Structures are given as C-alpha cells and as structure tokens.
N, C-alpha and C positions, 0 to 999 in steps of 0.2 A: 504494500501500500505507500502511494506517496500522496503525499499533503500540496498542493497545488493554491497558491496566493501570489500570483505575479501583479504587479504591479499598484498590493492591498494597500499603501501608503500612501496612494496618489489622493489628494483634496477633496473631500465629497460636498457640494456645494446644499445647504437647503436655507432657502430663505425664510425664517425664522417671524418676520413682525414687516409690516407697513405691507403698500399696494402688491399689483396684482403686476407691475415693470420687473424687465427683467434685467436691464443695464446696469441700472444704480439703482438700488431698491434703498429705500432710506436705512434700513437697517437689514445687514444680513452678517451671518457668521460659514465660515469654510471648518467643516467635521469631517471627521475624519471616520470611516465605517464604527470602528471600534467604538469613537463618542458617540453617534448613534445611537447602541445598546444603551449605553451609560447612563443617555438623557431619558428613554425611556421612547424610543424615537424608533423603535426597530429592537428583532430578538437576532439572535444568532441564528442562524441559519447553515446544514452543506446539503452541499450537493454531490453524490457522490456514484461512479457509474461501475458496471461491472470489470473490468478491468482493473480496476484498484486505485484509479483517481480520482480526488477527492476535491471540490472547490467551496472556500468557505465564500458566507456572503450575510447578508442582512434582508431577513424577510421584512415586507413593506408590507403584505397583505396576510392575512389568515394563517393559521398554524396549523400544529400538527405533521402526519408525513404521508407522502404519496410517493406511488411507482410508473413507470412506465420507460418508452422509449425516447431518449432526450435526441432532437433533431434542430437544426437550425434554420431559421426564417430569414432568408435577405430583403424582405420587404423594408421601405424606409417608415412605412405608415401602414392604418390600414392593422392596429392591433385588435381592437374591437370585433373585424370580420373576421381574426385569423383565430381568437377567442374561440369566439360559438362557430365555426364551421367545425362543424359534423367528422369533419376526415379528421381533427384532429384528436379525434378518441384515443386512449392509450398512449397518448406521446404526451410526454413534459417539452415545452417551446423556446427555445431560446433567440430572443431575435439578435442580429449582427448589427441594428445601427442603433450606438449607441446612448441614444437618451431616447426615455420612452413613457408617453405621459403627457407631454406636453397638450395634445389636441382632447387632453378629458375623454370623455363618453358620454352619448346620449342617444335616445330610444331609437333611430334608423338605424344604425350601423350593425344593426346584429342578422346572423343568418341563419339562426335558430330561434327552439324556445330558452338555450339555457348555454351555460359557457359548457364548451362542450371539452378544451385541454383540459392535461391531470394537473399540472403544472405549467407558471410561468418565469425565462428568467431572463433579467435583463443588466446591464450594463450599470445606466442610471436612470435610477426614478423619477421624471417631475410629480410633485403635490401640486403648485398652480400652473392648472392647465390656463395654456391663452389661445381661445379658440373662440369666436361667437355662434358656435353649434354647440359647445359644450353644456351636459345639464348635472355635471359631478367629474369625478375625480377616479381617473383609474384604481386608485385603492380600497376606496368606498367600493366601487361594482364589484369589485374580485373577493373581499374581505366579507359582505353583505352572502355571496355566495357561496364559500367556505374552501375558495379557491388561494392557491399559497403563490407568491409570489414575491420571486428574492433576487437584489440590488447587490452592486459591489463582486461581483462577478466580472473578471476579466474573461466578455461572452470572445474577443478574437482570440486568445489562447485557448479557449473550449472547443468554437467552431475549427481553431488546427484542427487540436487533437480529433472530432468528429471526421473532419474530412481523411484524413490523416489514413488514423483506424476501423472508422465506418458507425454509422450508429450504433445505439450499446444500449441497453437497458441501464436504468438510471432510478434513484431514489434521492426525492427533497427532505429533509427534516428540520425539525424545530426542535425538536424532546430527546431525540438520540444524539448525541454527541460524541458517541463513538466509530470513527473514521472507520474499523476495522465490521464490527456488527453493521454497518452502513450498504456495507460492499455485500459483503454476504445477503443482504434482502434486497438487495440489486440484481444480485445472481441469481436468486430464486423465483423473483418477478416475472408474471408469465407470457413479459413481450407479445411480440407480433404476429409471428409464422403460428400456422396452423391456429390462428385462433379468431370467430367467428364475434366481430365487433357491429356487425352490423343489426343484430339480432338488439343491439342495446341502443341501438340511436335513430334509428325507425319509426315509424307513428304507428301509434295505436292499432287505430283503424282508416278506413279511405275517410277523405274530406275534401270539397272542393274551394279553388282557391279564389278567392273574388275579384271578379269579371267585371269591368269599367264600363266596358261596351261590346258590341255584339261579338258573337264568338262566329268563324268563318268553319273550325276546326274541333275536333274534342280531342284532345291529347289526355292521354294513360300515364300519368309518370310512375316510375317505379322509386319508393325511397328507399336508399340503402344505406341514407343520411345526407339530404337532399338538402342544398342553401336556397333560401328562397330568393337569390332574386335569379337561380333556373327558374322558379316561376312566374318571376313579376315578366322577366323576359319573356319567354308564351304567350302568357294574356296581354303582353304589350303586341302582341302578331295578330289579334286573334284568336287567341285559343281558348277555350275553355279547358282545365287543367281540371282534371281529379289525380289527384296523390294517395297513391294506394300502399299498404305495408308491403317490405321486400319478398313475403311470402307468400303474399297472394298469386294466387294456381293460375296457369294460364288461360282456364273457361271462363274461369272467372272475369279475368279482364276483357277475354271474347265476347263476354255477356253485355258487357260495357261499351258493344257500338264503337271504337276508337277508332276515330285515322287515321294515330300513328303516336306511339309509345318511344318514351322518354326513360332511359335510364340513368339515374344521376351518377354523381359522387358518392365516396362512402370512406368508410377509415378502414385500413389493414389491411391483411391479404386475401387475394380473390379466393382463394382456390379452394377455401370449408364453405363459399356462397356457393353452394354446389345447385339450391333450392333455386336459386333465380339465372341460373345459368343453363336449368330443363326449363324453366318457364321459357327465359330467351331465346332456343332450339326452335321452339313450338312459333315462337311471334314472330319471327326471324322472315318466314315462309308467306306471311300473310297481312303485314306492314309495314310501312314505312318506320326506320327506328334510327335514332339519334341516342347514341352513349356519351359520359365523358367521365374522364377519372376514373372512378370505381365503374362507372358503367362501360369504359371500352373494355379493359382488362376484362370485363365479365361478358363481352360481346367476343373479345380473343379467346379466351376460354369452350364459346359457345361455338366455336368457327373452328375447334378440333384442334387449339394452339395449346400452350404452357405457358406461364408468367413465370417471374423468376424475382428474388428481391434485389433493391441497388445498395450500395454502398451508405451510399450517406444520405438518399433520396433526393427529389426535388423541390422545394419548399420556398414560394417567393412570388417576387412578382413582376421578375425582370427575367425572365430566362428567355434565350431565342428560339424561335422555330421556324423551320423553312416549308411551307409547300412547296414539294415536289410537284404538283402537276404545271407549276406558272412559276416558281421562281423566288414567288415571296418568304419576305422574313418578316416575322409580327412578334410583339413582344406579349409573355403570354403570364398570366398567374398559376402557377400548380403549387398541386400539396401532395404529392404520392411519394410510397417507398418502396412499390412493385413496380415489375413495366410488362408489359406482353413480349416475349418471343418470336419475334415474325418466322423465322426460319423451320418454327414448329408448327406454324399452319400450313397445311401444303396441298389445302384447297388452290389454283392457281386461278381460279376468279376472284381472289384477297388480294386488294391491292395496298401498298404502303401509300403512304399519301402523304405524310407528316414526317421530320423529325426533329430533333434537339441537336441545336448546332452546338451545345454545350459539351455533347457523351454521346451524338448520333444515335441514341435509343431510338425505340418507336412512341408517334408523340399523335398518328392518326392513320388508319385503317378506313378501306371502304369496300364492300362489295360490289363486284362488273354488273351482275345480273341482279341482283335484289336491291331494294331501295332502303340499304342498311350501310350505316357511319356510324364512326366517333373520332374520338381526341385524348387525349389524355390530357390535355391541358382544362383549365377551367375558363370557358369562354364569358360566363355571365358575369368578368369582373370584377367580385365584391371581397378584399380590396384587388385592383390591380387593371393595367390596361385594358382596353376595350379593344383591341383588336382584332380579337375572335369573334364576334359580338356579328360577321357574315354566316356561321356554322347554323345560326338562329334559322339566319332567311332562306339558307338552303334543306332545312328543315322543313318550311314551308312550301317547300317548290315541289318539294318530294312530294308531301300531300294534294298539292294540289295537281300534280302531275296522276294521281290516281285515283281522285275525287272521279 
C-alpha cells in the first residue's frame, strides 16, 4: 500500500465572509486542507483503489463509505448532468477540471430522478456559486441526497494513474481511516464486469413523456437508464414517446403499435443484459431502431457480436468521432466503459459508420438492409456539444420511409 498526497500543501482558498465576488472579497482566508478539517468545514476522507494506491482528501458533502469503479470525466462543466446520468451507476466520478461547483445547481439540469454516481471527487470545490441560473450549492445538493463528495485530491495525478493502470474498483470513506482496510474493501467490491446494473436504474413501469405538440410518430423507448434529454429530443421532433422498463417483452412492445424503437443509454456491462438483447433480436426485423451508448452495445450483441471492456473508458464531453461515410468529425459527449468488437459481427450487412479518433474504437454501426443503427456516444448532449443531434433526424427519416 502506498499513500499518495501530491501537492497536498498547496493553499486552498475559502471565502469566509463578504460578498459573492471572487476577485477581491472583503475578507478572505487561505486555508490548507488540514486547516479546513480543524475549523469544522469538512472531515478527512480517503479514496483507496484496489491496486493499493490511497489518496487523502476532505469531504465537502456527505459522510460514510461508498464503493464503485473509479473513472475520470474530462468535461469542463455539466457536473449536475453527469451526477444524474444513470450511466454512472456503480461508478465514482473524478472531474479532471480543477474547480467544480462555481455554477451551483438548479432544477433544470438533471437527467434522471436522482443522483446516480456513487461518489464525487474534485480537486477544489467552490462553495460560493456565481451563475444566474444557480438555485443552490453543489455541496447542499449532494449532502441532502447522502452523496459523498471529496476535494483536495490531486485529480491530475489520479487521472494519470487511471490512464496508466486502467479503471479500477475503489472506495471512499470518511469513517475508516485505515488505508490497508480500505484497499481490501475496494478489492472485495463488486465492480462492473458481469453485473446487471440496468435493473437498478430502469423505470418501474411504463409511462408517457409529456408532448407539447401534435405527434407524427409513436416511439417506444426501452429504458436501460435513459436520460431525460433523449426523450426531449424525440418529443421535439414530433414523437409521442412511451418509456418502458428494460424487462418489457417484445410482444408487449409490439402491442403498442410503435413506429420506431429507441434503446437508451445505461450503466455497466452489456453482456448480462441478455433479456434486452433477446427483445431487440425480435424487434430489429420489424421496426426502425435507434440505439445509443448501452443501447448501441446491446444492438451489437443482438446482431451477433461481442463486447469487451476498455482500459479506462470514455467519459467526457470532448471526444472526437469521425463519420466514415462523409469524413466529417464531430465532438461528442461520452460515458461508457465497454465497446463493441466489430470483428466479431459476421453479418456482412452490418457496416461500421463511426470511429473514435482518440483510440480508433467503434462509435457507430448500421445495417444495410434493415432500418437499424446505433452510436456509442450521447447525441442528446446533456452535457456536451450538439454535433450529434442529426442522428435523431435520421431516426425520424427512417420512420417516415416506413410510414
């Protein structure tokens, strides 16, 4: 076991009194992390990885102990959407951007009904938000929901370690101060491989998404951990969207008489989600189908392929993707730790459409004869750029062709 405390004595600024300004507050103090603990503004916390590396920090929200796969997200903003993205179930999220919390939180930037990440790690938490949309602080938002957030960690060192060694299981604790004990707990935690996390995030029963204008098409969305903005994008394009639990059988979906099927994002390993794969095998020959993120991986399995785990995954809102059909490059939002193995799909009618320009992994596929396609990234863009919005339009076009 080794204790990593790089840069630990760097000053940690806290505005204690005065206004909301940042440049020259009337009264401010420069505090070191250990001073924050001694003043009662936080409590010591440890982040332990299964390989024996331990990072010291300070809890700015929550208390207790949580486990999860530790990943890093390279987005500069959008932390509220990240925290509420069901794809992060089972994961402890580290933000690479060094200052988090300065935008506060609000009631609009959520992507599910609760926080889904297991824990949150930042270099420095900003307790005084400065944003016209802010309705509260990130610390209060996390604390009310019992989510541990820690700061004071050298997230640059942690990110580099994950990039070199790979994503790994970890534990955050404000209670257990024994590093060796925490490393053993990290090793014993369940991780992501072989685990069905979809059943923990899918909706309990089918429901209709609110529709503000007349609907041209009826879309059934299979909820594997669906983000709200996917439903918003479909509704904005004239779709009446019915969101169904992931375990909904194909015949139940067929009875709804849909014009198209949407298979959502979701957390973890796709291979245990065999019940959705079997449903998709029956639906792909009958309806236009669009899958994103986990839905993309499940389509790959339904078309006879296999998936594998990436070394440290893709998490962020700045990943370059190339459309092989026209050579265009788009910047995408991504959150996944598994990938489709295109060589394992033997059907010659399955075409590779998009690749990731960072590591050349599969980012999109389509079937040449069936109205079926999928992408690995998040075209609904919450958070992230809107470059992939055209994919929803392509889905609409497929339904128009079949109408």
